[in-house]
N, C-alpha and C positions, 0 to 999 in steps of 0.2 A: 472430465472437462479439461479442455486445453486453454491456457491463458497466455496472453501476450501483452506485455507492458510497453508503453511508449510515452513520449513527451519529455524525456530528459534532455539535458543540454547544458550549456555554459551560461551562467547568469551571475551578475554582480551581486555582491552582498547587499541585502535590503530588497532585492527583487523577488519576483514570484514566478512559480511554475505550476502548471497543472499536469499531473501524470494521469494517464489513462490506462486501463487494463480491459481488454476485450476478451470475452470468453466464447468458446465454441464447444459444442457437445451438449450433453444433457445434464441437467441438474443445477446449473448455475443459480437460478432464481431461488433455490432452496438452501443454498449454502451461505453461511457466514463467510465474509471475505476479510482478509488481513493485508496490511502493507508492512513490509520489513525493509531494513536497509543494512548494508554492509560496507563499512569504510575499509580502506586498505589496512591490512594488519590487525583488523579487529573482527570480533565475532559478529554474526548476524544479529541484529537487534530489532525488537518489535517497535513499530511506529504507531499503529492503530488498527482497529477492526470495526466492522459494521455488520449488523444483523442481516438476516436474509431478506427481511422486508425493508430494511433501511431505517427502521424506527429507533434503533439503539446504536450508539457508537461507544468506543472505549479507546482511550489514547494513552500512550506512554507519557510520563510526566514531561519528557523533553519535547513532546509534540503538542501538548495542550495549549490552546490559544494561538497556535501558529499554523497547525495543519488541520485540514478538514477532509473527512472521508464522506463520499456520497456514492450512490449507485443508481443505475437506471436498469431495472430488470428487463424492461421491454427491449432495450438496446443491448442487453448482455454486457453492460459496462459498469466498471467501478472506477472512481476517480480519487485522486489525492491532490487537493489544493494546498500548495505550500506557499506561505507568505513570509515576509521578513527573513528571507534566507540568510543563513550565516555560513561562514567558511566550514564550520564543523558539521554542517548538513551535507557536505560532500560525501557521496556514497553511491553504490549501486542500489537501486530501489527495486524491490520485488513485490508483486502481488501474489496472493496465495488464497486458495479455497479450502475451507474446512468441510470436507465431504462426509466425515464419518465420526468425528470425535464425540459429538454430542455435548461438548463442554461450553457451548455458548460462545461468548467473545473471548477467545483465548489469546494470551500474549506469548504462548509457547510455540516455537516453530514446529515442534513435533506434532502439534495438533492439526497441522495443515498437510493435506496429502496431494494437493495439486499446486504447482508453482509455475509462474511465468519465468521468462528468461532473464529478466532484469533490464533496467534502463539506467544509464549513468547520469547522475546529476553532479555537476561541478560548480561550486560557488567560489568566485574569485573575490579575494579580500581587497 
């Protein structure tokens, strides 16, 4: 499956953005999906994940109550709604598909074997 993330941009602190990730190829609707981010000079970190049917989600502590993941399998889309953005949310955001780990909703980047190219989110303070 191929993934392409979009929707990033420049936003003022306190604002909102919704990132989208479109999939192509086979298997998307059966894969748990994750969102990760990487800030300059930092390691890639887990943001959250959603089960293949969308019925379960799992968030990093830093994302709870602020970010919401959803998906529309009919449209081959997964979304990351980000509210109350802070300067420290500035990062490149990646969507990823877990096609084979069988670990459920994993926070580990190594569990995901398909990655999008990333979309830049910049929050101005």
